[in-house]
GUMI-884773 format. One record per residue (C-alpha): residue number from 1; residue in one letter; x, y, z. Coordinates in Angstrom, 3 decimals, padded with zeros to 6 digits. Each point is the difference from the previous one (the first is absolute). Last residue first. Example, Ala and Ser with C-alpha at 12.3 -4.5 7.8 and 13.67 -1.06 7.14 Angstrom:
# residues 2
<torke: 2 bafi: S c1: 013.670 c2: -001.060 c3: 007.140> .
<torke: 1 bafi: A c1: -001.370 c2: -003.440 c3: 000.660> .
END
This chain:
# residues 330
<torke: 330 bafi: M c1: 009.147 c2: -019.471 c3: 020.971> .
<torke: 329 bafi: A c1: 000.866 c2: -001.067 c3: -003.117> .
<torke: 328 bafi: L c1: 000.892 c2: -003.480 c3: 000.131> .
<torke: 327 bafi: T c1: -002.997 c2: -001.057 c3: 002.075> .
<torke: 326 bafi: A c1: -002.465 c2: 002.832 c3: -001.401> .
<torke: 325 bafi: L c1: 000.589 c2: -001.789 c3: -003.359> .
<torke: 324 bafi: A c1: -000.796 c2: -003.728 c3: 001.121> .
<torke: 323 bafi: G c1: -003.214 c2: 001.044 c3: 001.988> .
<torke: 322 bafi: V c1: -000.573 c2: 002.773 c3: -003.302> .
<torke: 321 bafi: L c1: 000.394 c2: -002.949 c3: -002.407> .
<torke: 320 bafi: P c1: -002.680 c2: -002.624 c3: 001.539> .
<torke: 319 bafi: N c1: -003.022 c2: 002.507 c3: -001.403> .
<torke: 318 bafi: K c1: -003.011 c2: -001.259 c3: 001.151> .
<torke: 317 bafi: S c1: 000.204 c2: 000.775 c3: 003.732> .
<torke: 316 bafi: A c1: 001.162 c2: 003.016 c3: -000.815> .
<torke: 315 bafi: K c1: -002.693 c2: 001.478 c3: -002.604> .
<torke: 314 bafi: N c1: -003.019 c2: 000.378 c3: 002.917> .
<torke: 313 bafi: L c1: 002.382 c2: 001.393 c3: 002.442> .
<torke: 312 bafi: F c1: 001.409 c2: 002.679 c3: -003.044> .
<torke: 311 bafi: D c1: -003.584 c2: 001.199 c3: -000.710> .
<torke: 310 bafi: A c1: -000.979 c2: 000.464 c3: 003.723> .
<torke: 309 bafi: G c1: 002.916 c2: 003.128 c3: 000.129> .
<torke: 308 bafi: K c1: 002.085 c2: 000.629 c3: -002.703> .
<torke: 307 bafi: S c1: 001.484 c2: -002.142 c3: -002.608> .
<torke: 306 bafi: I c1: 003.305 c2: -000.883 c3: 000.083> .
<torke: 305 bafi: W c1: 001.575 c2: -000.659 c3: -004.184> .
<torke: 304 bafi: Q c1: 003.271 c2: -002.033 c3: 000.025> .
<torke: 303 bafi: F c1: 002.606 c2: 000.167 c3: -002.356> .
<torke: 302 bafi: A c1: 003.118 c2: -002.405 c3: 001.023> .
<torke: 301 bafi: K c1: -001.799 c2: -002.578 c3: -002.655> .
<torke: 300 bafi: T c1: 000.975 c2: 002.154 c3: -003.007> .
<torke: 299 bafi: G c1: 003.555 c2: -001.218 c3: 000.067> .
<torke: 298 bafi: A c1: 000.425 c2: -002.484 c3: 002.310> .
<torke: 297 bafi: V c1: -001.063 c2: 000.646 c3: 003.746> .
<torke: 296 bafi: T c1: -000.563 c2: -003.661 c3: 000.748> .
<torke: 295 bafi: A c1: 002.801 c2: -001.348 c3: -002.321> .
<torke: 294 bafi: L c1: 002.052 c2: 001.184 c3: 001.957> .
<torke: 293 bafi: A c1: -001.465 c2: -001.471 c3: 003.132> .
<torke: 292 bafi: S c1: -000.204 c2: -003.346 c3: -001.356> .
<torke: 291 bafi: E c1: 003.461 c2: 001.023 c3: -001.683> .
<torke: 290 bafi: V c1: 001.496 c2: 000.361 c3: 003.830> .
<torke: 289 bafi: I c1: -001.731 c2: -003.589 c3: 001.005> .
<torke: 288 bafi: S c1: 001.509 c2: -001.897 c3: -002.902> .
<torke: 287 bafi: T c1: 003.413 c2: 001.258 c3: 001.523> .
<torke: 286 bafi: N c1: -000.270 c2: -001.920 c3: 002.869> .
<torke: 285 bafi: G c1: -000.837 c2: 000.919 c3: 003.322> .
<torke: 284 bafi: I c1: 001.278 c2: 000.418 c3: 004.286> .
<torke: 283 bafi: L c1: -001.663 c2: 002.200 c3: 001.356> .
<torke: 282 bafi: S c1: 001.982 c2: 001.396 c3: 002.767> .
<torke: 281 bafi: S c1: -001.940 c2: 000.182 c3: 003.669> .
<torke: 280 bafi: L c1: -000.460 c2: 003.568 c3: 001.564> .
<torke: 279 bafi: S c1: 003.293 c2: 001.429 c3: 001.410> .
<torke: 278 bafi: S c1: 000.390 c2: -000.005 c3: 004.014> .
<torke: 277 bafi: S c1: 001.648 c2: 002.724 c3: 001.849> .
<torke: 276 bafi: A c1: -000.333 c2: 002.778 c3: -002.748> .
<torke: 275 bafi: I c1: 002.634 c2: 003.111 c3: 000.450> .
<torke: 274 bafi: P c1: -000.966 c2: 002.783 c3: 001.806> .
<torke: 273 bafi: A c1: 002.664 c2: 003.109 c3: -000.869> .
<torke: 272 bafi: A c1: 002.855 c2: 001.301 c3: 001.762> .
<torke: 271 bafi: P c1: 001.843 c2: -002.975 c3: 001.218> .
<torke: 270 bafi: T c1: 003.036 c2: 000.963 c3: -001.143> .
<torke: 269 bafi: T c1: 002.846 c2: -001.552 c3: -001.993> .
<torke: 268 bafi: T c1: -003.050 c2: 000.262 c3: -002.760> .
<torke: 267 bafi: L c1: -002.089 c2: -002.610 c3: -001.720> .
<torke: 266 bafi: N c1: -002.269 c2: 000.336 c3: -003.112> .
<torke: 265 bafi: P c1: -003.095 c2: -002.487 c3: 000.175> .
<torke: 264 bafi: T c1: 000.251 c2: -002.620 c3: -002.827> .
<torke: 263 bafi: G c1: -002.639 c2: 000.370 c3: -002.725> .
<torke: 262 bafi: E c1: -003.599 c2: 000.162 c3: -000.588> .
<torke: 261 bafi: L c1: -002.295 c2: 002.501 c3: -001.686> .
<torke: 260 bafi: H c1: -003.669 c2: 000.390 c3: -000.593> .
<torke: 259 bafi: Y c1: -000.590 c2: 003.134 c3: -001.690> .
<torke: 258 bafi: I c1: -003.407 c2: 002.050 c3: -000.510> .
<torke: 257 bafi: Y c1: -001.102 c2: 002.402 c3: -001.893> .
<torke: 256 bafi: E c1: -003.048 c2: 002.398 c3: -000.275> .
<torke: 255 bafi: V c1: -000.317 c2: 002.751 c3: -002.893> .
<torke: 254 bafi: Q c1: -002.616 c2: 002.443 c3: 000.205> .
<torke: 253 bafi: L c1: -001.318 c2: 001.724 c3: -002.864> .
<torke: 252 bafi: C c1: -001.775 c2: 003.719 c3: -000.803> .
<torke: 251 bafi: P c1: 001.879 c2: 002.786 c3: 002.225> .
<torke: 250 bafi: A c1: -002.571 c2: 002.890 c3: -000.435> .
<torke: 249 bafi: T c1: 000.600 c2: 003.627 c3: -002.213> .
<torke: 248 bafi: S c1: 000.606 c2: -001.920 c3: -003.320> .
<torke: 247 bafi: P c1: -002.401 c2: -001.874 c3: -000.687> .
<torke: 246 bafi: V c1: 001.016 c2: -003.071 c3: -002.241> .
<torke: 245 bafi: G c1: 000.347 c2: -000.153 c3: -003.120> .
<torke: 244 bafi: E c1: 003.059 c2: -002.258 c3: 000.048> .
<torke: 243 bafi: W c1: 001.216 c2: -003.046 c3: 001.529> .
<torke: 242 bafi: Y c1: 003.052 c2: -002.442 c3: -000.318> .
<torke: 241 bafi: L c1: 001.391 c2: -002.450 c3: 002.266> .
<torke: 240 bafi: L c1: 002.786 c2: -002.423 c3: -000.573> .
<torke: 239 bafi: I c1: 000.654 c2: -003.089 c3: 002.140> .
<torke: 238 bafi: A c1: 003.576 c2: -000.932 c3: -000.255> .
<torke: 237 bafi: C c1: 000.522 c2: -004.009 c3: -000.360> .
<torke: 236 bafi: G c1: 002.239 c2: -002.540 c3: 002.115> .
<torke: 235 bafi: G c1: 002.554 c2: -002.666 c3: -001.406> .
<torke: 234 bafi: S c1: 002.694 c2: 002.934 c3: 000.284> .
<torke: 233 bafi: M c1: -000.693 c2: 002.054 c3: 003.306> .
<torke: 232 bafi: R c1: 003.882 c2: 001.068 c3: 000.914> .
<torke: 231 bafi: L c1: -000.410 c2: 003.411 c3: 002.392> .
<torke: 230 bafi: P c1: 002.488 c2: -001.108 c3: 003.076> .
<torke: 229 bafi: D c1: 002.231 c2: -002.531 c3: -002.964> .
<torke: 228 bafi: K c1: 000.837 c2: 002.866 c3: -002.469> .
<torke: 227 bafi: N c1: 002.984 c2: 000.846 c3: 002.246> .
<torke: 226 bafi: S c1: 001.302 c2: 004.217 c3: -000.574> .
<torke: 225 bafi: T c1: 002.781 c2: 002.033 c3: -001.415> .
<torke: 224 bafi: S c1: -000.133 c2: 003.803 c3: -000.232> .
<torke: 223 bafi: G c1: 001.136 c2: 002.713 c3: -002.481> .
<torke: 222 bafi: I c1: 002.442 c2: -002.137 c3: -001.929> .
<torke: 221 bafi: V c1: 002.418 c2: 002.055 c3: -002.782> .
<torke: 220 bafi: G c1: -000.849 c2: -000.573 c3: -003.443> .
<torke: 219 bafi: V c1: -000.738 c2: 003.309 c3: -001.646> .
<torke: 218 bafi: S c1: -003.669 c2: -000.493 c3: 000.125> .
<torke: 217 bafi: N c1: -000.523 c2: -000.688 c3: 003.380> .
<torke: 216 bafi: V c1: 000.849 c2: -003.873 c3: 001.413> .
<torke: 215 bafi: L c1: -003.176 c2: -001.033 c3: 002.462> .
<torke: 214 bafi: L c1: 001.048 c2: -004.031 c3: 000.650> .
<torke: 213 bafi: D c1: -001.901 c2: -002.586 c3: 000.981> .
<torke: 212 bafi: D c1: 002.086 c2: -003.498 c3: 000.988> .
<torke: 211 bafi: G c1: 001.579 c2: 001.809 c3: 003.335> .
<torke: 210 bafi: V c1: 002.966 c2: -000.208 c3: 001.638> .
<torke: 209 bafi: D c1: 001.774 c2: 003.693 c3: 001.458> .
<torke: 208 bafi: Y c1: 004.126 c2: 000.389 c3: 000.669> .
<torke: 207 bafi: T c1: 001.469 c2: 002.440 c3: 002.343> .
<torke: 206 bafi: A c1: -000.764 c2: -001.347 c3: 003.319> .
<torke: 205 bafi: S c1: -001.031 c2: -003.211 c3: -001.148> .
<torke: 204 bafi: Y c1: -002.643 c2: -001.587 c3: -001.833> .
<torke: 203 bafi: G c1: -002.831 c2: 002.199 c3: 001.106> .
<torke: 202 bafi: T c1: -002.716 c2: -000.740 c3: -002.143> .
<torke: 201 bafi: T c1: -002.584 c2: -001.029 c3: 002.706> .
<torke: 200 bafi: D c1: -003.644 c2: -000.112 c3: -001.587> .
<torke: 199 bafi: T c1: -002.074 c2: -001.185 c3: 002.879> .
<torke: 198 bafi: S c1: -002.982 c2: -002.719 c3: -000.204> .
<torke: 197 bafi: N c1: 001.395 c2: -002.752 c3: -001.693> .
<torke: 196 bafi: R c1: -001.523 c2: -001.628 c3: -001.880> .
<torke: 195 bafi: F c1: -001.588 c2: -003.834 c3: 000.101> .
<torke: 194 bafi: N c1: -000.807 c2: -001.671 c3: -003.029> .
<torke: 193 bafi: F c1: -003.912 c2: -000.102 c3: -000.771> .
<torke: 192 bafi: Y c1: 000.288 c2: 001.672 c3: -003.137> .
<torke: 191 bafi: S c1: 001.461 c2: -002.437 c3: -000.921> .
<torke: 190 bafi: P c1: -003.150 c2: -002.012 c3: -000.540> .
<torke: 189 bafi: S c1: -000.302 c2: 001.898 c3: -003.610> .
<torke: 188 bafi: V c1: -002.966 c2: 001.784 c3: -001.490> .
<torke: 187 bafi: Y c1: -001.793 c2: 001.199 c3: 003.036> .
<torke: 186 bafi: T c1: -003.070 c2: 002.312 c3: 000.353> .
<torke: 185 bafi: G c1: -001.136 c2: 001.739 c3: 003.394> .
<torke: 184 bafi: A c1: -003.794 c2: -000.588 c3: 000.582> .
<torke: 183 bafi: I c1: -001.985 c2: 003.117 c3: -001.717> .
<torke: 182 bafi: E c1: -003.433 c2: 001.264 c3: 001.530> .
<torke: 181 bafi: L c1: -002.359 c2: 002.193 c3: -001.599> .
<torke: 180 bafi: D c1: -002.498 c2: 001.609 c3: 002.359> .
<torke: 179 bafi: G c1: -003.987 c2: 000.368 c3: -000.553> .
<torke: 178 bafi: R c1: -002.920 c2: 001.864 c3: -000.947> .
<torke: 177 bafi: T c1: 001.347 c2: 003.357 c3: -000.600> .
<torke: 176 bafi: L c1: 003.358 c2: -001.852 c3: -001.272> .
<torke: 175 bafi: D c1: -002.183 c2: -000.521 c3: -003.169> .
<torke: 174 bafi: G c1: -000.688 c2: 004.026 c3: -000.156> .
<torke: 173 bafi: I c1: 004.316 c2: 000.270 c3: 000.160> .
<torke: 172 bafi: T c1: -000.773 c2: -001.705 c3: -003.457> .
<torke: 171 bafi: L c1: 001.917 c2: -002.948 c3: -001.265> .
<torke: 170 bafi: E c1: 003.163 c2: -000.945 c3: -001.959> .
<torke: 169 bafi: F c1: 001.617 c2: -002.950 c3: -001.072> .
<torke: 168 bafi: G c1: 003.847 c2: -000.922 c3: 000.046> .
<torke: 167 bafi: S c1: 001.455 c2: -003.473 c3: 000.410> .
<torke: 166 bafi: P c1: 001.323 c2: -000.790 c3: -003.618> .
<torke: 165 bafi: L c1: 001.514 c2: 004.016 c3: -000.159> .
<torke: 164 bafi: N c1: -001.775 c2: 002.514 c3: -002.118> .
<torke: 163 bafi: L c1: -001.926 c2: 001.288 c3: 002.940> .
<torke: 162 bafi: I c1: 003.323 c2: 001.297 c3: 001.117> .
<torke: 161 bafi: N c1: -000.352 c2: 002.774 c3: -003.381> .
<torke: 160 bafi: S c1: -002.233 c2: 001.913 c3: 002.309> .
<torke: 159 bafi: S c1: 002.645 c2: 001.951 c3: 001.117> .
<torke: 158 bafi: N c1: 002.418 c2: 000.671 c3: 003.102> .
<torke: 157 bafi: H c1: 001.595 c2: -003.490 c3: 000.172> .
<torke: 156 bafi: T c1: 001.434 c2: 000.724 c3: -003.826> .
<torke: 155 bafi: D c1: 000.998 c2: 003.613 c3: 000.973> .
<torke: 154 bafi: A c1: 001.875 c2: -001.753 c3: 002.507> .
<torke: 153 bafi: S c1: 001.785 c2: -002.395 c3: -001.502> .
<torke: 152 bafi: L c1: -000.409 c2: -003.622 c3: -000.855> .
<torke: 151 bafi: G c1: 001.982 c2: -002.246 c3: 001.162> .
<torke: 150 bafi: T c1: -001.593 c2: -001.154 c3: 002.997> .
<torke: 149 bafi: I c1: 002.646 c2: 000.962 c3: 002.013> .
<torke: 148 bafi: C c1: 003.149 c2: 001.712 c3: -001.089> .
<torke: 147 bafi: A c1: -002.694 c2: 001.755 c3: -002.819> .
<torke: 146 bafi: V c1: -000.226 c2: 002.282 c3: 003.355> .
<torke: 145 bafi: G c1: 002.332 c2: 001.594 c3: -001.135> .
<torke: 144 bafi: H c1: -000.622 c2: 001.409 c3: -002.888> .
<torke: 143 bafi: K c1: -002.255 c2: 002.592 c3: 001.763> .
<torke: 142 bafi: N c1: 003.135 c2: 001.278 c3: 001.221> .
<torke: 141 bafi: S c1: 000.078 c2: 001.430 c3: 003.549> .
<torke: 140 bafi: L c1: 000.473 c2: -003.148 c3: 002.349> .
<torke: 139 bafi: T c1: 002.273 c2: 002.259 c3: 002.204> .
<torke: 138 bafi: R c1: 002.953 c2: -001.278 c3: 001.771> .
<torke: 137 bafi: N c1: -000.096 c2: -001.233 c3: 003.411> .
<torke: 136 bafi: A c1: -002.225 c2: -002.399 c3: 000.918> .
<torke: 135 bafi: L c1: -001.007 c2: -000.910 c3: -003.457> .
<torke: 134 bafi: N c1: 003.964 c2: -000.684 c3: -000.509> .
<torke: 133 bafi: N c1: 000.998 c2: -002.170 c3: 003.595> .
<torke: 132 bafi: L c1: -003.137 c2: -002.074 c3: -000.726> .
<torke: 131 bafi: G c1: 001.513 c2: -000.867 c3: -003.582> .
<torke: 130 bafi: P c1: -002.617 c2: 001.156 c3: -003.120> .
<torke: 129 bafi: I c1: -001.859 c2: -003.499 c3: -000.642> .
<torke: 128 bafi: E c1: 001.590 c2: -001.496 c3: -003.894> .
<torke: 127 bafi: D c1: -001.301 c2: -003.683 c3: 001.247> .
<torke: 126 bafi: G c1: -003.056 c2: 000.461 c3: -002.170> .
<torke: 125 bafi: V c1: -003.599 c2: 000.110 c3: 001.773> .
<torke: 124 bafi: P c1: -002.888 c2: -001.328 c3: -002.300> .
<torke: 123 bafi: A c1: -003.051 c2: 002.489 c3: -000.586> .
<torke: 122 bafi: I c1: -003.361 c2: -000.007 c3: 000.999> .
<torke: 121 bafi: A c1: -002.994 c2: 002.238 c3: -001.775> .
<torke: 120 bafi: V c1: -002.586 c2: 001.936 c3: 001.886> .
<torke: 119 bafi: I c1: -001.956 c2: 003.182 c3: -002.206> .
<torke: 118 bafi: L c1: -002.523 c2: 002.224 c3: 001.995> .
<torke: 117 bafi: R c1: -002.593 c2: 002.138 c3: -001.515> .
<torke: 116 bafi: G c1: -001.362 c2: 003.331 c3: 000.816> .
<torke: 115 bafi: T c1: -003.084 c2: 000.967 c3: 001.687> .
<torke: 114 bafi: A c1: -001.074 c2: -000.211 c3: 003.472> .
<torke: 113 bafi: T c1: -001.542 c2: 003.091 c3: 001.012> .
<torke: 112 bafi: L c1: -003.538 c2: -001.259 c3: 000.474> .
<torke: 111 bafi: E c1: 000.663 c2: -003.026 c3: 001.792> .
<torke: 110 bafi: P c1: 002.303 c2: 002.059 c3: 002.564> .
<torke: 109 bafi: L c1: 003.813 c2: -001.179 c3: -000.885> .
<torke: 108 bafi: L c1: 002.516 c2: -001.482 c3: 002.375> .
<torke: 107 bafi: N c1: -000.154 c2: -003.054 c3: -002.176> .
<torke: 106 bafi: S c1: 001.801 c2: -003.427 c3: 001.172> .
<torke: 105 bafi: I c1: 002.936 c2: -002.152 c3: -000.944> .
<torke: 104 bafi: K c1: 001.392 c2: -002.703 c3: 001.731> .
<torke: 103 bafi: I c1: 003.810 c2: -000.621 c3: -000.050> .
<torke: 102 bafi: G c1: 001.899 c2: -003.134 c3: 000.263> .
<torke: 101 bafi: W c1: 003.076 c2: -002.019 c3: 001.455> .
<torke: 100 bafi: S c1: 001.134 c2: -003.591 c3: 001.121> .
<torke: 99 bafi: V c1: 003.126 c2: -001.789 c3: 001.639> .
<torke: 98 bafi: V c1: 001.992 c2: 003.183 c3: -001.140> .
<torke: 97 bafi: R c1: 003.539 c2: -000.955 c3: 001.323> .
<torke: 96 bafi: Y c1: 002.516 c2: 000.818 c3: 003.029> .
<torke: 95 bafi: T c1: 003.653 c2: 000.218 c3: 000.882> .
<torke: 94 bafi: S c1: 001.230 c2: 002.233 c3: 003.047> .
<torke: 93 bafi: L c1: -003.709 c2: 000.439 c3: 001.140> .
<torke: 92 bafi: T c1: -000.788 c2: 002.670 c3: 002.888> .
<torke: 91 bafi: A c1: 002.449 c2: 002.677 c3: -000.090> .
<torke: 90 bafi: S c1: 000.097 c2: -000.628 c3: -003.672> .
<torke: 89 bafi: L c1: -003.859 c2: 000.773 c3: -000.292> .
<torke: 88 bafi: N c1: 000.037 c2: 003.083 c3: 001.776> .
<torke: 87 bafi: N c1: 003.288 c2: 001.412 c3: -001.409> .
<torke: 86 bafi: T c1: -001.084 c2: -000.022 c3: -003.765> .
<torke: 85 bafi: T c1: -002.944 c2: 001.677 c3: 001.105> .
<torke: 84 bafi: S c1: -002.921 c2: -002.117 c3: -000.407> .
<torke: 83 bafi: T c1: -002.582 c2: -000.053 c3: -002.613> .
<torke: 82 bafi: G c1: 002.179 c2: 001.649 c3: -002.515> .
<torke: 81 bafi: I c1: -000.716 c2: 002.317 c3: -002.221> .
<torke: 80 bafi: A c1: 001.958 c2: 001.211 c3: -002.945> .
<torke: 79 bafi: A c1: -002.041 c2: 003.069 c3: -001.978> .
<torke: 78 bafi: G c1: -000.046 c2: 001.960 c3: 003.107> .
<torke: 77 bafi: F c1: -003.110 c2: 001.111 c3: 002.633> .
<torke: 76 bafi: Y c1: 001.496 c2: 003.797 c3: -000.940> .
<torke: 75 bafi: P c1: 003.680 c2: 001.296 c3: 000.309> .
<torke: 74 bafi: L c1: 001.348 c2: -003.078 c3: -002.029> .
<torke: 73 bafi: N c1: 002.212 c2: -003.242 c3: -000.342> .
<torke: 72 bafi: N c1: 002.758 c2: 001.367 c3: 002.243> .
<torke: 71 bafi: A c1: -001.477 c2: -000.427 c3: 002.842> .
<torke: 70 bafi: Y c1: -001.709 c2: -003.631 c3: -000.970> .
<torke: 69 bafi: K c1: -003.178 c2: -000.415 c3: 001.244> .
<torke: 68 bafi: G c1: -002.680 c2: -001.460 c3: 002.306> .
<torke: 67 bafi: M c1: -003.121 c2: -001.343 c3: -000.700> .
<torke: 66 bafi: S c1: -003.262 c2: 000.882 c3: 001.793> .
<torke: 65 bafi: T c1: -000.801 c2: 001.652 c3: -002.721> .
<torke: 64 bafi: T c1: -001.576 c2: 003.579 c3: -000.726> .
<torke: 63 bafi: N c1: -001.227 c2: 001.582 c3: -003.404> .
<torke: 62 bafi: I c1: 002.531 c2: -001.492 c3: -002.805> .
<torke: 61 bafi: C c1: -000.688 c2: 001.398 c3: -003.141> .
<torke: 60 bafi: G c1: 003.428 c2: 001.526 c3: -000.735> .
<torke: 59 bafi: D c1: 001.228 c2: 002.687 c3: -001.948> .
<torke: 58 bafi: T c1: -001.622 c2: 002.956 c3: 001.907> .
<torke: 57 bafi: A c1: 002.582 c2: -000.710 c3: 002.918> .
<torke: 56 bafi: V c1: 003.484 c2: 000.542 c3: -001.699> .
<torke: 55 bafi: Y c1: 002.028 c2: -002.926 c3: -001.528> .
<torke: 54 bafi: T c1: 002.830 c2: 001.234 c3: -002.190> .
<torke: 53 bafi: S c1: -000.280 c2: -001.839 c3: -003.437> .
<torke: 52 bafi: A c1: -003.352 c2: 000.904 c3: -000.234> .
<torke: 51 bafi: S c1: -003.704 c2: -001.677 c3: -000.937> .
<torke: 50 bafi: A c1: 001.236 c2: -003.380 c3: -000.437> .
<torke: 49 bafi: I c1: 001.292 c2: -000.432 c3: 002.919> .
<torke: 48 bafi: M c1: -002.657 c2: 001.322 c3: 002.088> .
<torke: 47 bafi: K c1: -002.392 c2: -001.900 c3: -001.851> .
<torke: 46 bafi: T c1: 001.643 c2: -003.644 c3: 000.644> .
<torke: 45 bafi: D c1: 000.067 c2: 000.817 c3: 003.669> .
<torke: 44 bafi: V c1: 001.576 c2: -003.256 c3: 001.268> .
<torke: 43 bafi: C c1: -001.624 c2: -002.557 c3: 002.292> .
<torke: 42 bafi: S c1: 001.690 c2: -002.447 c3: 002.303> .
<torke: 41 bafi: L c1: 003.908 c2: -000.019 c3: -000.344> .
<torke: 40 bafi: L c1: 000.805 c2: -001.435 c3: 003.483> .
<torke: 39 bafi: P c1: -002.902 c2: -001.936 c3: 000.640> .
<torke: 38 bafi: N c1: 000.529 c2: -001.420 c3: -003.178> .
<torke: 37 bafi: P c1: -002.519 c2: -001.381 c3: -002.616> .
<torke: 36 bafi: L c1: -000.124 c2: 003.356 c3: -002.057> .
<torke: 35 bafi: F c1: -003.280 c2: 002.640 c3: -000.366> .
<torke: 34 bafi: M c1: 000.048 c2: 002.137 c3: -002.715> .
<torke: 33 bafi: V c1: -001.275 c2: 002.999 c3: -000.337> .
<torke: 32 bafi: S c1: -001.932 c2: 002.063 c3: -002.320> .
<torke: 31 bafi: G c1: -002.112 c2: 003.556 c3: -000.141> .
<torke: 30 bafi: G c1: -002.935 c2: 001.531 c3: -001.054> .
<torke: 29 bafi: T c1: -001.998 c2: 002.962 c3: 000.272> .
<torke: 28 bafi: L c1: 002.409 c2: 001.867 c3: 001.956> .
<torke: 27 bafi: S c1: -001.634 c2: 003.782 c3: 001.818> .
<torke: 26 bafi: N c1: 003.286 c2: 000.097 c3: 002.142> .
<torke: 25 bafi: V c1: -000.203 c2: -003.798 c3: 001.674> .
<torke: 24 bafi: G c1: -003.744 c2: -001.275 c3: -000.523> .
<torke: 23 bafi: G c1: 001.562 c2: -003.874 c3: -000.229> .
<torke: 22 bafi: L c1: 000.923 c2: -002.627 c3: 001.715> .
<torke: 21 bafi: V c1: 000.060 c2: -001.327 c3: 003.475> .
<torke: 20 bafi: V c1: 002.284 c2: -002.319 c3: 000.850> .
<torke: 19 bafi: T c1: -000.940 c2: -002.739 c3: 002.798> .
<torke: 18 bafi: G c1: 001.830 c2: -001.813 c3: 002.491> .
<torke: 17 bafi: H c1: 000.915 c2: -003.861 c3: 000.850> .
<torke: 16 bafi: L c1: 003.409 c2: -001.673 c3: 001.129> .
<torke: 15 bafi: H c1: 000.602 c2: -003.319 c3: 000.924> .
<torke: 14 bafi: Y c1: 002.338 c2: -001.927 c3: 002.800> .
<torke: 13 bafi: T c1: 001.146 c2: -003.324 c3: 000.313> .
<torke: 12 bafi: A c1: 003.403 c2: -001.581 c3: 000.944> .
<torke: 11 bafi: T c1: 001.542 c2: -002.703 c3: -001.009> .
<torke: 10 bafi: P c1: 000.941 c2: -004.114 c3: 000.717> .
<torke: 9 bafi: F c1: 000.906 c2: -001.511 c3: -003.264> .
<torke: 8 bafi: S c1: -001.415 c2: -001.898 c3: -002.639> .
<torke: 7 bafi: F c1: 001.607 c2: -002.796 c3: -002.139> .
<torke: 6 bafi: L c1: -002.661 c2: -000.510 c3: -002.963> .
<torke: 5 bafi: D c1: -001.063 c2: 003.481 c3: 001.011> .
<torke: 4 bafi: P c1: -003.996 c2: 001.020 c3: 000.897> .
<torke: 3 bafi: V c1: 000.421 c2: 003.975 c3: -000.139> .
<torke: 2 bafi: R c1: -001.447 c2: 001.247 c3: 002.884> .
<torke: 1 bafi: M c1: -002.700 c2: 001.584 c3: 002.069> .
END
């Protein structure tokens, strides 16, 4: 899968696919997470960040996950989690971009105990994401640090206040016993499809580092430097989830995620990693194609209800949006 550029360039394609199980951790009856349109910073446990300034297992709401975590961010499954470690992606692609992404939310509770509610909202991502090097080596322990991403603090994320967002809506956990909610990645600008570096190289010389993201302490001393480019996702949107009133003894929700990537294969001085012998045919298009794709998943069109069983088969053929969202999000 590739973005149809006006001046197309041959690239290699990959995807990242896995699940995150929410709830059922240390008797929690609610929680909140934020999914992001970036393979290096894909999920933030905002419940954990809002609960304490120092992370402990009892603060989190992620039960299990196939995602990796940043070693400095946290002793549990982590508040800042990438779909792959920084080394894995940079070893495969030197530059990359996300062609499309999305999540699917499913209920894990039996019908008789599927109590509680879920609030879902979408928020644009700004251009002040913590740099890759800073995130990997410094613990993101300040609840206001999340505000760098969407402009909203972790306290706001971890509350029903996200229902006030223009895209916010509420459903019961019982609703999810009859179907799954699919959310396609939403975009607000074509700038999201610019290529990014997959690694953060801050070394300028033997004694100097270079970076456009600095961590400075209260007396003005620079603790570490980083570059924004690897984690830059301006033009994309975050998906916010908040739930409450669920049973405290079992996992309640499963989120299936997928990211489709394209980029330039990384090369080394020794042939340690296999490289594709040929690239697939390039997609050459114009801006109208990209704008049409953006309009397909704009606003509330990003949400798609997937009925279960035979009901889905009966409805799918009558709903043309099903095919369009399946193509863009999966």
